FIKEVEX-381569 format. One line per 5 residues: number of its first residue (from 0); their letters; for each residue x, y, z of C-alpha. Coordinates in pm, 1 decimal, always signed. Example, Ala and Ser with C-alpha at 12.3 -4.5 7.8 and 13.67 -1.06 7.14 Angstrom:
REM residues 2
0 = AS = +1230.0/-450.0/+780.0; +1367.0/-106.0/+714.0
This chain:
REM residues 272
0 = MSAIG = +9.6/+31.4/+2.4; +105.2/+354.1/-81.8; +203.9/+608.9/+195.4; -103.9/+796.6/+63.1; -298.5/+459.5/+99.7
5 = ARLEG = -195.2/+423.0/+442.8; -295.9/+787.9/+542.7; -646.4/+697.3/+414.0; -675.5/+388.6/+610.3; -921.9/+422.7/+916.5
10 = TIVAE = -1049.0/+815.3/+783.5; -1371.0/+702.3/+612.5; -1627.4/+925.5/+675.3; -2010.0/+887.3/+609.5; -2090.7/+1203.8/+465.1
15 = LAENV = -2124.2/+1068.4/+61.9; -2191.2/+712.2/+197.3; -2513.1/+663.6/-68.0; -2326.2/+782.8/-369.3; -2110.4/+581.3/-633.1
20 = ALVTG = -1844.0/+791.1/-852.0; -1701.2/+698.9/-1179.7; -1375.6/+853.1/-1230.5; -1202.9/+828.1/-1544.4; -835.8/+785.9/-1628.4
25 = ATRQQ = -705.9/+642.6/-1289.3; -401.1/+440.8/-1425.1; -115.2/+572.1/-1248.2; -98.3/+562.2/-855.5; +83.4/+897.7/-881.9
30 = GIGAA = -183.2/+1058.2/-1109.0; -436.3/+1308.5/-1009.0; -721.7/+1035.1/-1083.0; -598.2/+827.3/-848.7; -570.2/+1108.3/-577.4
35 = ICRAL = -947.6/+1229.4/-662.9; -1030.4/+816.9/-597.7; -842.3/+831.5/-273.9; -1042.6/+1156.0/-179.0; -1396.4/+1049.7/-267.1
40 = AARGV = -1314.6/+715.9/-76.6; -1239.7/+901.5/+222.6; -1567.4/+1070.8/+227.0; -1749.2/+722.0/+183.3; -1802.1/+722.2/-186.6
45 = DVAFS = -1801.0/+373.5/-386.5; -1548.6/+437.2/-678.3; -1552.1/+280.9/-1022.2; -1228.9/+408.1/-1218.7; -1148.2/+364.2/-1572.5
50 = HWRPY = -784.5/+328.8/-1710.0; -625.1/+241.1/-2057.6; -252.4/+125.4/-1996.4; -167.9/+147.8/-2371.4; -185.0/+477.9/-2372.6
55 = DAAFP = -2.9/+550.5/-2042.8; +236.7/+282.1/-2146.7; +382.5/+525.9/-2423.5; +542.9/+783.2/-2119.9; +826.6/+717.1/-1956.8
60 = WSGAD = +629.8/+821.4/-1611.4; +405.6/+562.0/-1694.7; +441.9/+332.1/-1441.4; +348.2/-41.7/-1362.2; +119.4/-227.8/-1501.4
65 = SEPEE = -20.0/-358.9/-1176.2; -113.5/+7.1/-1092.5; -493.1/-6.0/-1140.4; -543.2/-336.3/-965.3; -334.2/-189.7/-663.9
70 = LEREL = -552.7/+122.1/-650.1; -849.2/-76.6/-641.1; -764.0/-323.6/-340.5; -602.8/-3.3/-160.0; -956.8/+147.0/-193.7
75 = TGAGV = -1144.9/-133.8/-87.3; -911.5/-202.0/+163.2; -994.0/+171.4/+318.9; -1337.8/+38.8/+356.1; -1545.1/+125.6/+31.1
80 = RATAI = -1629.2/-95.7/-251.4; -1431.7/+8.9/-546.4; -1353.5/-136.4/-935.2; -1106.2/-95.8/-1185.5; -1252.5/-87.8/-1545.7
85 = ECDLS = -998.4/-80.3/-1831.5; -1133.0/+82.4/-2141.5; -1053.1/+289.6/-2441.6; -1259.9/+640.0/-2443.3; -1137.8/+690.8/-2805.3
90 = DPEVP = -1394.2/+469.1/-2937.8; -1738.6/+602.7/-2937.5; -1948.4/+321.8/-2811.1; -1755.8/+279.5/-2495.0; -1893.3/+562.7/-2292.0
95 = ARLLD = -2219.9/+385.6/-2252.8; -2071.3/+75.1/-2190.8; -1819.9/+222.6/-1931.8; -2124.4/+351.0/-1714.9; -2297.1/+9.5/-1784.4
100 = AAEER = -2006.5/-166.7/-1607.4; -1976.2/+85.4/-1329.0; -2368.6/+0.7/-1260.6; -2363.8/-333.1/-1283.1; -2044.8/-369.0/-1031.2
105 = LGPVS = -2145.1/-73.3/-785.9; -2487.6/+45.7/-876.7; -2606.8/+366.7/-1000.0; -2336.0/+631.9/-1037.1; -2412.6/+984.8/-907.5
110 = ILVNN = -2087.0/+1161.1/-917.9; -1898.0/+1169.4/-1258.8; -1524.8/+1310.4/-1264.1; -1425.5/+1372.9/-1627.5; -1015.7/+1328.7/-1578.1
115 = AAYST = -893.0/+1103.4/-1841.3; -691.1/+1294.6/-2107.5; -503.8/+1248.9/-2443.5; -202.9/+1491.1/-2456.4; +72.5/+1508.1/-2720.5
120 = NDGYE = +314.4/+1801.9/-2800.8; +250.8/+1960.3/-3155.3; +296.6/+2302.6/-3247.2; +162.2/+2467.9/-3558.1; +443.4/+2291.6/-3785.2
125 = RLDAA = +344.3/+1927.7/-3669.0; -26.5/+1991.6/-3634.4; -226.5/+1750.5/-3881.1; -568.0/+1574.9/-3884.2; -491.7/+1275.3/-3692.0
130 = TIDAH = -336.7/+1447.4/-3377.6; -628.4/+1670.3/-3369.8; -869.7/+1375.0/-3407.2; -690.5/+1171.9/-3133.5; -713.3/+1467.4/-2902.5
135 = YAVNL = -1107.2/+1516.1/-2980.3; -1200.3/+1175.6/-2926.6; -1081.1/+1122.6/-2537.6; -1069.0/+1498.5/-2432.0; -1391.4/+1618.4/-2598.4
140 = RGAML = -1615.1/+1365.5/-2774.9; -1525.6/+1095.6/-2482.7; -1600.5/+1310.0/-2187.4; -1904.3/+1478.1/-2387.0; -2090.6/+1119.4/-2463.3
145 = LTAEF = -2016.9/+1001.7/-2114.8; -2151.6/+1282.3/-1936.6; -2476.4/+1321.6/-2171.5; -2523.6/+937.0/-2100.5; -2482.1/+977.7/-1728.8
150 = ARRFV = -2716.8/+1275.3/-1685.0; -2996.4/+1109.8/-1885.7; -2962.6/+797.0/-1641.1; -2941.9/+994.1/-1322.5; -3219.6/+1001.6/-1091.8
155 = PGEGR = -3245.5/+1186.7/-736.8; -3212.0/+997.3/-440.9; -3181.7/+1023.7/-54.1; -2847.5/+1154.6/+8.2; -2732.8/+1119.0/-354.2
160 = YGRVV = -2577.3/+1437.5/-520.1; -2588.2/+1458.6/-902.4; -2227.2/+1593.9/-985.7; -2025.9/+1594.3/-1252.0; -1641.1/+1755.4/-1243.9
165 = NLTSG = -1422.1/+1844.5/-1557.7; -1083.2/+1857.7/-1551.1; -870.0/+2116.5/-1730.8; -566.3/+2307.7/-1787.4; -616.7/+2661.3/-1761.9
170 = QGLGP = -643.0/+2746.1/-2172.7; -865.0/+3040.4/-2112.0; -562.9/+3171.0/-1913.9; -273.1/+3201.4/-2117.5; -143.6/+3025.3/-2443.3
175 = MPDEL = -21.0/+2660.7/-2488.5; +190.3/+2718.3/-2837.3; +304.0/+2360.3/-2823.6; -23.2/+2175.2/-2753.7; -263.9/+2349.3/-2985.0
180 = AYGAT = -490.7/+2025.1/-3042.3; -487.4/+1927.9/-2616.8; -554.4/+2323.4/-2549.5; -834.4/+2363.0/-2813.1; -1018.2/+2035.4/-2675.6
185 = KGAIE = -999.0/+2135.7/-2325.5; -1109.8/+2461.8/-2389.0; -1415.6/+2348.4/-2554.7; -1480.3/+2107.3/-2223.3; -1507.7/+2451.3/-2030.0
190 = AFTRS = -1783.2/+2555.3/-2265.1; -1935.0/+2247.9/-2258.5; -1934.3/+2292.8/-1887.8; -2110.8/+2618.5/-1887.3; -2354.3/+2515.0/-2118.3
195 = LAPAV = -2441.0/+2165.9/-1983.2; -2498.4/+2313.6/-1642.4; -2820.1/+2478.9/-1667.2; -2963.1/+2207.9/-1878.7; -2930.2/+1956.3/-1628.2
200 = AGKGI = -2991.7/+2175.1/-1307.2; -3378.9/+2054.2/-1314.2; -3221.9/+1728.7/-1228.5; -3065.0/+1821.5/-952.7; -2727.2/+1787.4/-1133.5
205 = TVNAV = -2446.5/+2029.0/-1091.4; -2173.7/+2066.1/-1373.5; -1807.6/+2253.6/-1276.3; -1481.9/+2201.4/-1402.3; -1140.4/+2217.6/-1225.4
210 = NPGPT = -805.7/+2375.0/-1349.3; -533.6/+2241.4/-1096.9; -249.3/+2432.7/-1311.0; +86.8/+2245.5/-1351.6; +66.8/+1961.4/-1147.1
215 = DSGWI = +337.0/+1732.6/-978.4; +236.0/+1417.7/-1068.3; +510.9/+1195.6/-1212.7; +565.1/+1372.5/-1539.4; +774.3/+1701.7/-1452.3
220 = SAELR = +1163.7/+1656.7/-1524.7; +1413.2/+1827.0/-1322.6; +1473.9/+2088.8/-1567.8; +1091.8/+2190.4/-1587.4; +1066.5/+2152.8/-1202.2
225 = EKLLT = +1319.9/+2418.7/-1138.3; +1181.3/+2652.9/-1389.9; +821.0/+2594.4/-1270.8; +936.4/+2683.1/-926.8; +981.7/+3012.3/-978.1
230 = KFPMG = +654.1/+3074.0/-1095.0; +477.4/+2933.2/-776.9; +488.3/+3224.8/-530.6; +414.2/+2959.9/-250.7; +739.5/+2776.2/-303.8
235 = RLGTP = +609.5/+2455.4/-426.5; +430.8/+2268.7/-710.5; +90.1/+2141.4/-720.6; +60.2/+1800.4/-586.0; -249.0/+1536.8/-711.6
240 = EDAAR = -391.8/+1574.3/-363.4; -466.0/+1979.9/-407.5; -670.1/+1885.8/-733.9; -834.9/+1579.3/-535.3; -951.2/+1811.2/-256.1
245 = IVAWL = -1125.5/+2062.4/-452.5; -1294.0/+1804.9/-694.2; -1415.9/+1622.0/-387.9; -1560.1/+1924.8/-223.9; -1726.3/+2006.0/-555.3
250 = AGPEA = -1874.9/+1636.2/-516.6; -2030.9/+1706.1/-170.6; -2337.1/+1881.9/-35.1; -2164.0/+2210.4/+51.0; -2136.1/+2284.9/-333.5
255 = GWVTG = -2473.5/+2236.6/-416.5; -2481.5/+2611.6/-503.6; -2223.0/+2556.1/-746.2; -2242.1/+2492.3/-1110.2; -2086.3/+2603.1/-1451.3
260 = QVITS = -1805.6/+2680.3/-1310.0; -1464.2/+2647.7/-1409.9; -1238.5/+2679.8/-1067.7; -908.8/+2782.7/-1076.5; -689.7/+2607.1/-789.4
265 = EGGFL = -337.5/+2641.7/-894.7; -142.9/+2798.1/-564.0; -136.1/+3177.4/-759.0; +83.9/+3040.4/-1063.5; +213.4/+3299.6/-1249.0
270 = RS = +173.5/+3308.3/-1620.3; +374.6/+3614.7/-1691.9
């Protein structure tokens, strides 16, 4: 069990115990998705999470193939029900199947966290149709289809909170010239968040997005770390747990009057 998992043991509270969450993109133990799963579990939420090792395996920070299973054991060991579901969200048939699998194993989903992302460097010199389509398939189409299916299925119940939280990367706050396709598709998710929120408010569902800023989840090189540290006035980088705390808050009853928002929680990160 990881150090974070050890801290999770014995801390379960019942404030969200009637809820089942589906978190996408929780392949790596060190990632934001895994931290979100832990934060929700600590509030009594049963957690289904998706993972897709073939994508993560392409990066040097991918971690071990066993990490999704390790996270599942960690969560169940902490006192909630949990299940890992392998799926490729770039397939347009997968979002509905993912919800089916989560419901079959844990029951109706009331909290959806769209964390899965596809990201490669491009820039205008290398940008082509295949790159755009690959980003669009996961970051925009996959998240939109999954969210729409979730909203159609959601039925309010005692103690169950309809919540959608999308992860973004501050596209509206500054340029990303080397990640044009990623920035464009994630920026579209911010627009989707604002437009969907009033459409589903009558069903008791809130829809928000979180921008955690540059987050130290294993991908930051020593050189980049040194550069980024000068831009964080608090003297440290953001952590997956920083992102997870705001997501877990949005999933709970205290955030019931917050919807249609893109919340930046990045420790005062300086872009200039």
